[in-house]
C-alpha positions as CSV (number, residue, x, y, z in Angstrom):
1,X,-17.7,-19.4,12.3
2,X,-16.2,-16.4,14.3
3,X,-14.1,-13.9,12.6
4,X,-12.7,-10.4,13.6
5,X,-11.6,-7.5,11.3
6,X,-8.7,-5.6,13.3
7,X,-8.1,-2.2,12.3
8,X,-6.5,1.3,13.5
9,X,-7.7,4.9,13.6
10,X,-6.3,5.3,10.4
11,X,-8.1,2.5,8.7
12,X,-11.4,2.7,10.6
13,X,-13.4,3.7,7.7
14,X,-13.4,0.6,5.4
15,X,-12.5,-1.7,8.5
16,X,-16.1,-1.6,10.1
17,X,-17.5,-1.6,6.4
18,X,-15.6,-4.9,5.6
19,X,-16.4,-6.3,9.0
20,X,-20.1,-5.9,8.5
21,X,-20.4,-7.2,5.2
22,X,-18.3,-10.3,6.3
23,X,-20.7,-10.5,9.6
24,X,-17.5,-10.4,11.3
25,X,-16.8,-8.7,15.0
26,X,-14.4,-6.0,14.9
27,X,-12.4,-3.0,16.5
28,X,-9.0,-1.6,17.2
29,X,-8.5,-3.6,20.6
30,X,-6.5,-6.7,20.5
31,X,-9.0,-9.7,20.0
32,X,-9.3,-12.8,22.0
33,X,-7.6,-15.0,19.6
34,X,-9.1,-18.5,21.6
35,X,-12.7,-17.3,20.2
36,X,-11.9,-16.9,16.6
37,X,-11.5,-18.9,13.5
38,X,-10.3,-16.2,11.3
39,X,-8.3,-13.0,12.0
40,X,-8.2,-10.2,9.2
41,X,-5.7,-7.4,9.7
42,X,-6.7,-4.2,8.1
43,X,-3.9,-1.6,9.0
44,X,-3.9,-2.5,12.4
45,X,-1.5,-1.1,15.3
46,X,-0.8,-4.4,17.0
47,X,2.6,-3.1,18.2
48,X,0.9,-0.5,20.2
49,X,-1.4,-3.0,22.0
50,X,0.0,-4.6,25.4
51,X,-2.2,-7.5,25.1
52,X,-1.0,-8.6,21.7
53,X,1.4,-11.6,22.0
54,X,2.6,-12.3,18.5
55,X,4.4,-15.7,19.9
56,X,1.1,-16.6,20.8
57,X,-0.7,-15.8,17.4
58,X,1.9,-17.6,15.6
59,X,1.8,-20.7,17.9
60,X,-2.2,-21.0,17.4
61,X,-1.4,-20.4,13.3
62,X,1.3,-23.1,13.7
63,X,-1.4,-25.6,15.3
64,X,-4.3,-24.6,12.6
65,X,-6.6,-23.0,15.7
66,X,-6.7,-19.8,13.8
67,X,-6.6,-18.4,10.0
68,X,-4.9,-15.0,9.6
69,X,-5.3,-12.7,6.7
70,X,-2.3,-10.3,6.7
71,X,-0.6,-11.0,10.2
72,X,-0.7,-8.1,12.3
73,X,3.3,-8.0,12.8
74,X,3.8,-7.9,9.3
75,X,1.7,-5.0,8.9
76,X,3.7,-3.1,11.5
77,X,6.6,-3.6,9.3
78,X,5.1,-2.6,6.4
79,X,3.8,0.5,7.8
80,X,7.4,1.8,7.7
81,X,7.7,2.6,3.9
82,X,11.5,2.9,3.9
83,X,12.4,-0.3,5.5
84,X,9.8,-2.0,3.5
85,X,11.4,-0.5,0.0
86,X,14.4,-1.9,1.8
87,X,13.1,-5.0,2.4
88,X,11.5,-5.4,-1.1
89,X,14.9,-4.4,-2.9
90,X,16.6,-7.2,-1.1
91,X,14.0,-9.7,-2.1
92,X,14.9,-9.2,-5.7
93,X,11.6,-6.5,-6.4
94,X,12.8,-3.5,-8.4
95,X,11.8,-0.2,-6.4
96,X,13.1,3.7,-7.3
97,X,16.3,4.1,-6.2
98,X,16.7,5.9,-3.4
99,X,18.7,7.6,-0.7
100,X,18.8,6.5,2.6
101,X,19.7,9.4,5.2
102,X,17.5,8.5,8.4
103,X,19.1,8.9,11.5
104,X,22.3,10.2,9.9
105,X,24.3,13.5,10.9
106,X,23.1,16.2,8.5
107,X,26.7,16.6,7.1
108,X,26.8,13.1,6.3
109,X,23.5,12.9,4.8
110,X,24.4,16.0,2.7
111,X,27.3,14.2,1.5
112,X,25.7,11.0,0.7
113,X,23.2,12.9,-1.4
114,X,25.6,15.0,-3.2
115,X,27.8,12.0,-3.7
116,X,24.3,10.0,-5.2
117,X,23.7,13.1,-7.7
118,X,27.2,13.0,-9.1
119,X,27.6,9.2,-9.7
120,X,24.0,9.2,-11.1
121,X,22.3,7.1,-8.5
122,X,20.0,9.7,-7.7
123,X,18.7,11.9,-10.6
124,X,17.2,15.7,-10.2
125,X,14.8,16.7,-9.7
126,X,14.1,14.6,-6.7
127,X,11.7,14.0,-3.8
128,X,12.3,13.8,0.1
129,X,10.1,11.3,1.7
130,X,9.1,10.6,5.3
131,X,9.7,7.0,6.0
132,X,6.0,6.8,7.0
133,X,5.0,8.7,4.1
134,X,3.3,11.5,6.4
135,X,3.2,14.9,4.9
136,X,4.0,16.5,1.6
137,X,7.0,15.2,-0.3
138,X,9.6,18.0,-0.9
139,X,10.4,18.8,-4.3
140,X,14.6,19.5,-4.8
141,X,15.6,20.7,-8.0
142,X,19.3,20.9,-7.1
143,X,21.8,20.0,-4.8
144,X,21.6,23.3,-2.9
145,X,18.0,22.1,-2.3
146,X,18.9,18.9,-1.0
147,X,21.7,20.7,1.5
148,X,18.7,23.3,2.6
149,X,16.0,20.9,3.3
150,X,18.3,18.2,5.2
151,X,19.6,21.4,7.5
152,X,16.2,22.4,7.8
153,X,15.3,19.1,8.9
154,X,18.0,19.0,11.6
155,X,16.7,22.0,13.8
156,X,13.4,20.2,14.0
157,X,12.7,18.2,17.1
158,X,13.4,14.5,16.3
159,X,15.7,15.4,13.6
160,X,13.0,16.2,10.8
161,X,10.4,14.4,8.9
162,X,12.4,13.4,5.6
163,X,14.2,10.0,5.8
164,X,15.2,9.3,2.2
165,X,15.1,10.5,-1.3
166,X,14.2,9.1,-4.5
167,X,14.2,10.3,-7.7
168,X,11.3,11.7,-9.6
169,X,9.0,9.1,-11.4
170,X,7.3,10.1,-14.3
171,X,5.8,6.8,-15.7
172,X,2.4,5.8,-15.7
173,X,1.5,4.5,-12.2
174,X,-1.4,1.8,-11.2
175,X,-2.6,0.9,-8.0
176,X,-3.2,-3.0,-8.2
177,X,-5.3,-4.8,-5.5
178,X,-4.0,-8.1,-4.7
179,X,-5.7,-11.1,-2.5
180,X,-3.2,-13.6,-2.2
181,X,-2.0,-14.6,-5.7
182,X,-4.8,-12.8,-7.6
183,X,-5.4,-9.3,-9.0
184,X,-8.7,-8.4,-7.6
185,X,-9.0,-5.0,-9.3
186,X,-6.4,-2.6,-10.9
187,X,-6.8,1.7,-11.3
188,X,-4.4,3.7,-13.3
189,X,-3.8,7.6,-11.7
190,X,-5.2,10.1,-14.4
191,X,-5.1,13.8,-14.2
192,X,-8.9,15.0,-13.9
193,X,-8.8,18.5,-13.2
194,X,-6.8,21.3,-14.1
195,X,-3.6,21.0,-11.6
196,X,-4.0,25.3,-11.1
197,X,-7.7,25.0,-10.3
198,X,-7.2,21.7,-8.2
199,X,-4.1,23.6,-6.3
200,X,-6.0,26.6,-5.8
201,X,-8.9,24.6,-4.1
202,X,-6.6,23.1,-2.2
203,X,-5.1,26.0,-0.7
204,X,-8.4,27.5,-0.1
205,X,-9.7,24.6,1.8
206,X,-6.2,24.7,3.9
207,X,-6.7,28.5,4.8
208,X,-10.4,27.5,6.2
209,X,-8.9,24.8,8.2
210,X,-6.3,26.8,9.7
211,X,-9.2,29.2,11.1
212,X,-12.9,27.6,10.8
213,X,-14.6,30.3,12.6
214,X,-12.9,33.3,11.0
215,X,-15.1,35.2,8.7
216,X,-12.0,36.9,6.7
217,X,-8.5,35.7,6.6
218,X,-6.4,36.9,9.2
219,X,-2.7,38.1,8.3
220,X,-1.5,35.0,10.0
221,X,-3.6,32.6,8.0
222,X,-2.6,34.1,4.7
223,X,1.0,33.9,5.3
224,X,0.5,30.4,5.8
225,X,-0.9,29.7,2.4
226,X,1.3,32.2,0.8
227,X,4.6,30.3,2.2
228,X,2.9,27.3,0.7
229,X,2.4,28.7,-2.8
230,X,6.0,29.8,-2.8
231,X,7.3,26.2,-1.4
232,X,5.4,24.9,-4.6
233,X,6.8,27.6,-6.8
234,X,10.3,27.4,-5.9
235,X,10.7,23.5,-5.2
236,X,9.0,22.3,-8.2
237,X,5.6,22.7,-9.9
238,X,2.5,21.5,-8.4
239,X,1.5,19.4,-11.8
240,X,4.8,17.2,-11.5
241,X,3.5,15.8,-8.1
242,X,1.1,13.4,-9.3
243,X,-1.2,14.0,-6.3
244,X,-5.3,14.4,-5.4
245,X,-4.4,17.9,-4.3
246,X,-2.9,18.5,-8.0
247,X,-5.9,17.4,-9.8
248,X,-5.0,13.5,-10.3
249,X,-7.2,10.4,-9.5
250,X,-7.6,6.6,-9.2
251,X,-9.8,5.6,-12.3
252,X,-10.4,1.9,-12.7
253,X,-8.6,0.0,-15.8
254,X,-9.0,-3.3,-17.1
255,X,-6.3,-6.0,-16.6
256,X,-5.5,-6.3,-20.0
257,X,-5.0,-3.0,-20.3
258,X,-1.8,-3.5,-17.8
259,X,1.5,-4.7,-18.6
260,X,1.5,-8.1,-17.1
261,X,4.7,-7.4,-15.3
262,X,3.1,-4.8,-13.2
263,X,0.5,-7.1,-12.0
264,X,3.2,-10.1,-11.4
265,X,5.5,-7.5,-9.5
266,X,2.4,-6.6,-7.3
267,X,1.7,-10.3,-6.6
268,X,5.5,-10.6,-5.6
269,X,5.2,-7.8,-3.6
270,X,2.6,-8.6,-1.3
271,X,3.9,-11.8,-1.0
272,X,7.6,-10.9,-0.2
273,X,6.2,-8.0,2.3
274,X,4.7,-10.7,4.3
275,X,1.3,-10.2,3.4
276,X,-1.9,-11.7,2.3
277,X,-3.9,-8.8,0.9
278,X,-3.6,-5.3,0.1
279,X,-2.9,-2.6,-2.6
280,X,0.6,-2.2,-4.2
281,X,1.6,0.7,-6.2
282,X,3.3,0.1,-9.3
283,X,5.2,3.0,-11.6
284,X,6.1,1.8,-15.2
285,X,9.2,3.4,-15.5
286,X,11.1,2.8,-19.1
287,X,9.4,-0.2,-19.4
288,X,10.2,-1.7,-16.2
289,X,8.0,-2.1,-13.0
290,X,8.6,-0.2,-9.9
291,X,7.1,-0.5,-6.8
292,X,6.6,2.3,-5.1
293,X,4.3,1.6,-1.9
294,X,2.3,-1.5,-0.3
295,X,-0.8,-0.5,1.7
296,X,-2.5,-3.3,3.7
297,X,-5.5,-1.1,4.5
298,X,-6.2,0.6,1.1
299,X,-9.4,2.9,0.5
300,X,-12.0,0.7,-1.2
301,X,-14.9,2.0,-3.1
302,X,-18.2,-0.3,-3.1
303,X,-17.1,-2.6,-6.4
304,X,-13.5,-3.1,-4.6
305,X,-15.1,-3.7,-1.1
306,X,-17.3,-6.2,-2.6
307,X,-14.3,-8.0,-4.4
308,X,-12.8,-8.0,-1.2
309,X,-15.5,-9.4,1.0
310,X,-16.2,-12.2,-2.1
311,X,-12.4,-13.2,-1.6
312,X,-12.3,-13.6,2.2
313,X,-15.4,-15.6,2.2
314,X,-13.9,-18.0,-0.3
315,X,-10.8,-18.3,1.7
316,X,-12.8,-18.9,5.0
317,X,-14.4,-21.8,3.2
318,X,-11.2,-23.4,3.4
319,X,-11.4,-24.7,6.3
320,X,-9.1,-24.7,9.6
321,X,-5.4,-25.5,8.0
322,X,-3.8,-22.6,6.2
323,X,-2.6,-23.3,2.4
324,X,1.2,-23.0,2.6
325,X,2.5,-19.9,0.5
326,X,4.2,-20.6,-2.7
327,X,7.8,-19.7,-2.9
328,X,7.0,-18.8,-6.3
329,X,3.8,-16.6,-6.6
330,X,4.0,-16.2,-10.3
331,X,3.6,-20.1,-10.7
332,X,0.6,-19.9,-8.6
333,X,-2.0,-21.6,-11.0
334,X,0.4,-24.3,-12.2
335,X,1.2,-25.5,-8.4
336,X,-2.2,-25.1,-7.2
337,X,-3.3,-27.5,-10.3
338,X,-0.8,-29.9,-9.0
339,X,-1.8,-29.9,-5.4
340,X,-5.7,-30.5,-6.5
341,X,-5.7,-33.9,-5.8
342,X,-4.7,-32.9,-2.1
343,X,-8.1,-32.5,0.3
344,X,-6.4,-29.9,2.0
345,X,-5.9,-27.8,-1.3
346,X,-9.1,-28.7,-3.2
347,X,-11.7,-26.6,-1.0
348,X,-9.4,-23.6,-1.4
349,X,-8.8,-24.0,-5.2
350,X,-12.5,-24.6,-5.8
351,X,-13.5,-21.5,-4.0
352,X,-10.6,-19.5,-6.1
353,X,-12.2,-20.7,-9.2
354,X,-16.3,-19.9,-7.8
355,X,-14.5,-16.3,-7.1
356,X,-13.1,-15.8,-10.7
357,X,-16.4,-16.9,-12.1
358,X,-18.5,-14.6,-10.2
359,X,-16.1,-11.8,-11.0
360,X,-16.4,-12.6,-14.3
361,X,-12.5,-13.3,-14.9
362,X,-13.6,-16.8,-16.2
363,X,-16.5,-18.1,-18.3
364,X,-19.1,-20.8,-16.9
365,X,-18.0,-23.1,-19.7
366,X,-14.1,-22.5,-18.4
367,X,-15.3,-23.2,-14.6
368,X,-16.9,-26.4,-15.6
369,X,-13.8,-27.6,-17.5
370,X,-11.5,-26.8,-14.7
371,X,-13.9,-28.4,-11.7
372,X,-14.5,-31.7,-14.2
373,X,-10.9,-32.1,-14.2
374,X,-10.9,-32.2,-10.3
375,X,-12.9,-35.0,-9.9
């Protein structure tokens, strides 16, 4: 079996590790689809590759010549987070309320934001976000803050880097690793360091980054750091933004401690974004799961890397024909059982049971009972 893990500069740490564990070829270049049995998209930038022909790949998939996990074109679509949230919202997935000001004249954008605040659609304080989630979110306390950041963006080349605004979420945030219709692992965002100490450490690192060769901080570098401090002080306290720089980290949590709604929403978000696997960020806000991001190439520790490797290997055992996606991911187990009599579905169903057993999600007795029912 010949496989290829296709990644990009932003995913070239976990991508090679995943490929080596699978014994697949890997790289950033467009592979020769004619020579592959399985293609794994891992944050690849297919749209920037001249040799990439999406229609050719779709044809080969339809004819059963190649099996694909995370279609490259769907990865490209998921990279634009504003477009992704819009798509998920249209498909019935709950996302945070947001105001899209991308491509609008500053005065029109300001009017939209002021109206949204007045009508309660946007709650202050809020965050200004880049459509690709590049750079730091901008914290806005008041309508005047909103107007200021929009006008500042208009003076920058390309119209600035803030494309949408959303209310600040204070609920518990989970990162749920999904492989098709299964949660491989879950993490919760937790405060692990003193926010002030973490912010100070981050600012010191930024200062060193500005001039790595300097033995003493120059006035220019100090001004940069002071500007960053002033921005945090004026636009929002650091501890309200749950970032790594402010002392927060992802910690593993058992599935039975996580609301079932969060997990089922994550599975649906992967499905409706067109992906087969990846990480979904879900915030439980006032008892409701809100999807804030879908990541096609998440960072992985050794445990999660092993889980993905096991899942992909079991998928690879399913044969040439790819199992058709279900229209209702929430009913995955029932649909799989109903299809168990089909020779095409049986290998993947058995593989899924085997993986659950290996990961400790079911007991040996439960696995034996299920397998006997398939005989």
